[in-house]
VORO-293562 format. One record per residue: x, y, z of N, C-alpha, C in turn. Coordinates in steps of 0.02 Angstrom, whole numbers, always signed. Last residue first. Example, Ala and Ser with C-alpha at 12.3 -4.5 7.8 and 13.67 -1.06 7.14 Angstrom:
// residues 2
SITE       nu       nv       nw      cau      cav      caw       cu       cv       cw
SITE     +642     -112     +354     +684      -53     +357     +645       +2     +394
SITE     +660     -284     +390     +615     -225     +390     +660     -165     +390
//
This chain:
// residues 220
SITE       nu       nv       nw      cau      cav      caw       cu       cv       cw
SITE     +140     -255     -757     +119     -173     -761     +185     -182     -859
SITE     +158     -407     -707     +100     -348     -705      +88     -278     -737
SITE     +330     -388     -717     +254     -447     -764     +205     -419     -772
SITE     +350     -297     -612     +364     -275     -688     +315     -332     -731
SITE     +276     -350     -513     +265     -293     -541     +275     -292     -611
SITE     +325     -431     -445     +286     -457     -463     +285     -385     -543
SITE     +477     -394     -460     +463     -438     -511     +382     -478     -530
SITE     +462     -312     -347     +477     -293     -389     +485     -349     -463
SITE     +406     -402     -237     +364     -356     -258     +412     -330     -348
SITE     +535     -488     -239     +491     -525     -252     +425     -490     -276
SITE     +614     -412     -192     +637     -438     -229     +587     -466     -283
SITE     +575     -359      -27     +551     -311     -124     +566     -328     -173
SITE     +563     -478       -3     +517     -470      -18     +500     -396      -74
SITE     +704     -492      +38     +677     -538      -20     +607     -519      -28
SITE     +731     -381     +113     +762     -352      +32     +728     -406       +8
SITE     +664     -413     +235     +644     -356     +193     +660     -345     +101
SITE     +723     -527     +264     +639     -529     +232     +651     -465     +181
SITE     +837     -460     +286     +850     -491     +242     +771     -495     +219
SITE     +820     -353     +390     +825     -335     +310     +828     -374     +279
SITE     +677     -308     +493     +711     -366     +463     +746     -392     +393
SITE     +632     -206     +635     +663     -240     +545     +707     -287     +535
SITE     +570     -203     +767     +543     -268     +731     +567     -286     +650
SITE     +667     -132     +839     +647     -170     +853     +630     -239     +817
SITE     +676      -22     +732     +750      -88     +738     +724     -123     +770
SITE     +632      +48     +615     +584      +57     +679     +658      -49     +712
SITE     +677     +110     +519     +665     +152     +550     +631     +108     +618
SITE     +626       +2     +398     +702      +23     +448     +711      +53     +485
SITE     +507      -84     +374     +541      -43     +392     +581      -32     +460
SITE     +473     -217     +359     +515     -202     +318     +547     -123     +337
SITE     +391     -262     +463     +458     -318     +463     +524     -258     +404
SITE     +282     -252     +539     +324     -220     +510     +412     -228     +483
SITE     +257     -424     +642     +237     -366     +596     +259     -285     +583
SITE     +405     -508     +604     +364     -500     +669     +330     -434     +608
SITE     +448     -677     +561     +472     -614     +543     +424     -577     +602
SITE     +497     -765     +430     +470     -783     +488     +517     -700     +545
SITE     +351     -741     +320     +420     -758     +332     +399     -739     +401
SITE     +247     -787     +170     +257     -758     +252     +348     -762     +257
SITE     +134     -727      +27     +248     -753      +75     +237     -726     +149
SITE      +36     -756     -115      +65     -743      -33     +137     -760      -35
SITE      -36     -719     -209      +33     -749     -236      +77     -724     -148
SITE     -210     -773     -277     -130     -746     -224      -90     -775     -231
SITE     -303     -799     -352     -245     -869     -362     -193     -811     -329
SITE     -482     -868     -380     -419     -796     -385     -352     -841     -349
SITE     -603     -881     -344     -555     -904     -409     -497     -855     -408
SITE     -656     -884     -223     -663     -837     -272     -662     -849     -336
SITE     -562     -981     -133     -628    -1008     -156     -660     -967     -208
SITE     -467     -905     -141     -459     -950     -201     -501     -964     -220
SITE     -483     -771      -71     -483     -782     -128     -451     -831     -177
SITE     -530     -843      +49     -565     -833      +33     -575     -805      -41
SITE     -386     -927      +67     -424     -964      +77     -528     -910      +38
SITE     -311     -819      +88     -302     -861      +56     -367     -900      +41
SITE     -365     -746     +220     -393     -741     +129     -368     -778     +111
SITE     -347     -864     +303     -393     -845     +287     -410     -794     +205
SITE     -186     -859     +309     -242     -930     +285     -327     -917     +291
SITE     -175     -757     +393     -178     -739     +313     -169     -798     +305
SITE     -239     -747     +510     -265     -708     +492     -280     -715     +394
SITE     -155     -840     +556     -224     -869     +556     -255     -814     +490
SITE      -30     -798     +542      -35     -815     +499     -115     -857     +494
SITE     -106     -610     +596      -85     -675     +629      -86     -746     +547
SITE      -98     -448     +574     -105     -500     +549      -70     -567     +553
SITE      -39     -470     +745      -96     -429     +701     -135     -447     +623
SITE      +61     -508     +771      +10     -531     +815      -45     -493     +808
SITE     +195     -605     +654     +145     -551     +674      +73     -548     +737
SITE     +279     -706     +640     +285     -684     +730     +211     -605     +718
SITE     +243     -716     +515     +241     -760     +550     +232     -761     +636
SITE     +215     -558     +405     +283     -591     +456     +238     -635     +506
SITE     +173     -558     +236     +198     -539     +299     +233     -597     +352
SITE     +118     -507      +62     +199     -488     +112     +171     -500     +186
SITE      +60     -539      -55      +57     -517       +5     +108     -530      +56
SITE      -45     -474     -214      +51     -518     -195      +46     -488     -125
SITE     -139     -497     -361     -118     -465     -326      -69     -539     -268
SITE     -205     -447     -500     -155     -486     -478     -172     -456     -399
SITE     -387     -408     -479     -338     -391     -534     -269     -437     -484
SITE     -499     -389     -375     -490     -424     -475     -466     -430     -490
SITE     -572     -441     -226     -484     -407     -285     -508     -427     -354
SITE     -667     -503     -160     -664     -449     -200     -625     -439     -252
SITE     -578     -587      -50     -618     -600     -115     -647     -579     -152
SITE     -567     -478      +41     -503     -516      -20     -550     -540      -85
SITE     -694     -362      +86     -659     -414      +65     -603     -453      +27
SITE     -693     -219     +136     -676     -239      +93     -660     -318      +99
SITE     -823     -197     +273     -747     -145     +224     -752     -171     +148
SITE     -816     -322     +312     -856     -286     +298     -848     -247     +273
SITE     -679     -358     +333     -697     -391     +303     -791     -353     +255
SITE     -565     -251     +403     -633     -295     +401     -662     -313     +379
SITE     -416     -274     +321     -449     -221     +331     -511     -242     +373
SITE     -236     -281     +349     -276     -297     +298     -353     -264     +346
SITE      -56     -290     +332     -118     -250     +329     -185     -310     +322
SITE      +70     -321     +270      +56     -363     +342      -22     -308     +364
SITE      +74     -261     +119     +133     -288     +175      +81     -295     +241
SITE      +18     -300      -38      -13     -281      +42      +33     -309      +90
SITE      -13     -234     -209      +47     -265     -163      +54     -240      -83
SITE      -94     -237     -357      -79     -251     -297      -29     -268     -253
SITE     -153     -210     -520      -94     -225     -459      -91     -207     -391
SITE     -194     -118     -579     -206     -171     -618     -158     -220     -595
SITE     -347      -17     -602     -283      -42     -531     -273     -123     -582
SITE     -469       +4     -616     -419      +61     -642     -355       +3     -624
SITE     -629       +4     -467     -581       +4     -540     -510      +26     -570
SITE     -599       -1     -281     -600      +44     -354     -590       -2     -436
SITE     -638     -107     -227     -679      -66     -216     -665      -48     -277
SITE     -513     -191     -204     -591     -253     -205     -610     -203     -242
SITE     -417     -104     -202     -414     -150     -252     -469     -187     -264
SITE     -463      -47      -87     -434       -4     -147     -432      -51     -203
SITE     -429     -147      +14     -495     -110       -3     -504      -71      -49
SITE     -302     -172       +2     -319     -228      -18     -398     -219      -29
SITE     -258      -65      +56     -200      -83      -20     -282     -130      -34
SITE     -281      -20     +163     -307      -16     +111     -289      -17      +44
SITE     -221     -125     +247     -268     -157     +242     -295      -91     +196
SITE      -71      -53     +206      -64     -127     +176     -185     -174     +166
SITE     -116      +34     +262      -75      +40     +188     -108       -7     +165
SITE      -90       -4     +389     -149      +59     +378     -140      +20     +313
SITE      +59      -91     +327       +7     -112     +384      -59      -99     +365
SITE      +95      -57     +160     +120      -79     +237      +55      -43     +277
SITE      +49      -57       +5      +55      -29      +49      +51      -85     +125
SITE       +2       -5     -174      +66      -61     -118      +52      -12      -66
SITE      -60      -27     -349      -65      +17     -271      -24      -56     -210
SITE      -28      +13     -526      -34      -17     -441      -15      +16     -396
SITE      -46      +48     -679      -52      +81     -611      -87      +45     -558
SITE      -62     +100     -809      -32      +61     -788      -18      +58     -696
SITE      -71     +213     -932     -113     +202     -866     -101     +132     -852
SITE      +20     +373     -882      +20     +311     -887      -28     +252     -876
SITE      -32     +472     -845      +16     +477     -853       +7     +405     -917
SITE     -178     +470     -785     -185     +497     -845      -94     +538     -841
SITE     -175     +403     -693     -183     +355     -760     -153     +397     -792
SITE     -116     +478     -586      -89     +431     -615      -93     +408     -704
SITE     -259     +529     -539     -183     +577     -565     -143     +542     -630
SITE     -329     +417     -538     -334     +444     -557     -276     +483     -598
SITE     -244     +360     -413     -252     +347     -455     -267     +385     -536
SITE     -276     +512     -352     -201     +472     -363     -239     +396     -401
SITE     -432     +478     -320     -400     +524     -331     -289     +515     -353
SITE     -426     +366     -233     -466     +356     -314     -431     +456     -340
SITE     -381     +396     -137     -330     +322     -162     -366     +335     -257
SITE     -472     +506      -88     -419     +504      -72     -349     +457     -154
SITE     -614     +447     -143     -586     +497     -136     -512     +516     -144
SITE     -616     +303     -103     -643     +341     -166     -621     +382     -166
SITE     -518     +264       +7     -512     +250      -33     -542     +283      -97
SITE     -547     +385     +118     -470     +388     +101     -460     +321      +68
SITE     -670     +345     +171     -665     +420     +104     -576     +409      +56
SITE     -680     +266     +203     -684     +248     +145     -727     +318     +114
SITE     -610     +320     +314     -579     +231     +286     -621     +242     +210
SITE     -541     +419     +408     -631     +415     +357     -619     +374     +311
SITE     -496     +399     +564     -478     +398     +493     -551     +384     +442
SITE     -461     +365     +685     -510     +443     +672     -487     +446     +594
SITE     -376     +275     +680     -457     +267     +715     -503     +332     +673
SITE     -289     +329     +647     -302     +274     +625     -349     +263     +622
SITE     -250     +433     +760     -265     +443     +706     -281     +396     +647
SITE     -221     +346     +868     -278     +376     +863     -305     +384     +758
SITE     -106     +283     +833     -178     +227     +841     -250     +275     +842
SITE      -11     +394     +840      -41     +343     +785     -119     +289     +770
SITE      -46     +405     +987      -73     +458     +923      -61     +431     +866
SITE      +18     +287    +1041      -27     +286    +1026      -72     +343    +1012
SITE     +159     +276     +955     +106     +240     +946      +55     +238     +968
SITE     +238     +428     +874     +188     +370     +958     +158     +359     +936
SITE     +283     +499     +786     +307     +425     +802     +269     +404     +883
SITE     +151     +602     +655     +192     +550     +728     +231     +495     +723
SITE      +79     +706     +552     +152     +652     +587     +169     +630     +638
SITE      -50     +767     +445      -15     +742     +517      +45     +706     +508
SITE      -56     +813     +329      -12     +832     +357      +35     +812     +427
SITE     -170     +723     +292     -181     +795     +284     -103     +842     +338
SITE     -166     +584     +337     -163     +606     +358     -151     +711     +374
SITE     -152     +540     +156     -200     +549     +184     -222     +569     +276
SITE      -44     +587      +36      -51     +592     +109     -140     +624     +151
SITE       +5     +472      -76      -72     +509      -46      -32     +500      +34
SITE     +114     +443     -138     +103     +425     -101      +88     +493      -74
SITE     +182     +402     -300     +162     +438     -269     +120     +415     -221
SITE     +291     +345     -453     +250     +306     -386     +238     +392     -348
SITE     +361     +257     -607     +321     +333     -575     +315     +307     -487
SITE     +490     +162     -583     +423     +180     -603     +391     +247     -585
SITE     +636     +108     -582     +604     +106     -623     +512     +149     -646
SITE     +693     +134     -464     +684      +37     -476     +647      +58     -550
SITE     +697     +237     -454     +753     +244     -456     +740     +138     -468
SITE     +566     +256     -403     +606     +291     -447     +631     +238     -489
SITE     +573     +172     -290     +529     +122     -381     +545     +200     -398
SITE     +622     +257     -179     +656     +192     -205     +620     +172     -293
SITE     +529     +363     -187     +588     +395     -209     +637     +313     -213
SITE     +452     +281      -95     +416     +326     -131     +498     +331     -204
SITE     +529     +297       +5     +509     +217      -34     +470     +254      -93
SITE     +525     +390      +59     +603     +319      +41     +595     +286      -10
SITE     +435     +425     +109     +435     +449      +46     +504     +414      +29
SITE     +416     +314     +191     +370     +333     +172     +390     +353     +102
SITE     +524     +399     +287     +528     +341     +281     +472     +311     +198
SITE     +485     +529     +340     +508     +526     +278     +529     +442     +250
SITE     +286     +515     +314     +345     +551     +328     +409     +515     +290
SITE     +132     +503     +335     +164     +530     +252     +260     +548     +284
SITE     +100     +399     +472      +94     +463     +410     +132     +461     +367
SITE      +67     +286     +559     +126     +347     +548     +104     +412     +502
SITE      +24     +175     +503      -21     +229     +544      +40     +290     +556
SITE      +93     +200     +332      +60     +155     +383      +39     +206     +416
SITE      +33     +248     +161      +87     +275     +241      +62     +198     +272
SITE      +51     +177      -15       +6     +218      +38      +27     +207     +127
SITE      +67     +221     -185     +138     +188      -92      +73     +219      -46
SITE      +42     +172     -327      +60     +207     -271      +50     +188     -204
SITE     +154     +188     -461     +142     +112     -406     +123     +178     -363
SITE     +151     +151     -641     +169     +199     -590     +114     +154     -528
SITE     +309     +135     -791     +215     +119     -755     +208     +147     -694
SITE     +350     +247     -901     +350     +212     -853     +283     +207     -808
SITE     +335     +330    -1024     +332     +287    -1010     +357     +235     -950
SITE     +352     +477     -950     +254     +435     -954     +272     +373     -998
SITE     +416     +526     -780     +439     +498     -849     +364     +444     -888
SITE     +447     +618     -669     +399     +575     -694     +426     +579     -770
SITE     +490     +598     -487     +499     +605     -565     +473     +585     -590
SITE     +353     +564     -376     +426     +552     -394     +419     +611     -446
SITE     +262     +641     -224     +274     +642     -320     +322     +611     -317
SITE     +147     +639     -119     +239     +656     -145     +252     +612     -232
SITE      +25     +751      -74      +75     +675     -114     +132     +721     -138
SITE     -141     +833      -13      -60     +808      -31      -43     +775      -47
SITE     -338     +841      -58     -240     +834      -31     -190     +813      -66
SITE     -455     +915      -91     -411     +920      -99     -349     +879      -84
SITE     -630     +909     -129     -585     +913      -78     -497     +909     -126
SITE     -726     +870     -211     -698     +923     -217     -651     +961     -189
SITE     -737     +763     -262     -779     +786     -198     -787     +850     -206
SITE     -643     +717     -320     -683     +699     -353     -782     +730     -311
SITE     -493     +806     -272     -524     +755     -235     -604     +760     -272
SITE     -323     +823     -321     -416     +848     -305     -426     +800     -320
SITE     -162     +853     -254     -240     +803     -286     -295     +836     -287
SITE      -27     +928     -261      -95     +912     -241     -119     +893     -264
SITE     +158     +899     -191      +98     +910     -247      +31     +923     -206
SITE     +304     +863     -150     +264     +857     -143     +206     +898     -175
SITE     +435     +777     -259     +389     +821     -225     +336     +842     -207
SITE     +599     +659     -264     +523     +674     -255     +485     +742     -227
SITE     +739     +625     -347     +694     +639     -272     +613     +672     -308
//
């Protein structure tokens, strides 16, 4: 089981993070939260990565704030300093894990999926990235700028990251010479979140997890 630690940012600031048990022989994965915050669901994914043979760490981008209310979650997300989250918080997580083992990937859900694209487009040092149903504004981070192997998982019923948005991600990456591994499921946004009975799709969730494990084991 994991534990909370404190990470040091390059700007002198700090943030907390949930860290799995560590084995220096294992590659590592940064898990980026949804807009709800660093809740028990995200912590359970860190624990699951550990069970699968990875070190894992989830930075607390909201600095202790967690909500179950969608309006408050939207307020928290809209108030997030996205450049700071990438260049300070996620970068601090990357630096911490690279000291343990240089093979580090990043993945995330919803807001965390958008930040995964941004982190792999803007930061050096990742070996791979996996995005679940998230995309940042292109003026902040263009998927075409991703330089590492990239896998994405999306729902065809998603009214935010729609099939058209996914097609645009694929087209921009392909035009830039990349070969993204993108999967779409007949499912809604947040289909992986087992705490959301209204949208959780266990079949799609497990299939996407299996595909992600194969991808990460091949790239790390």
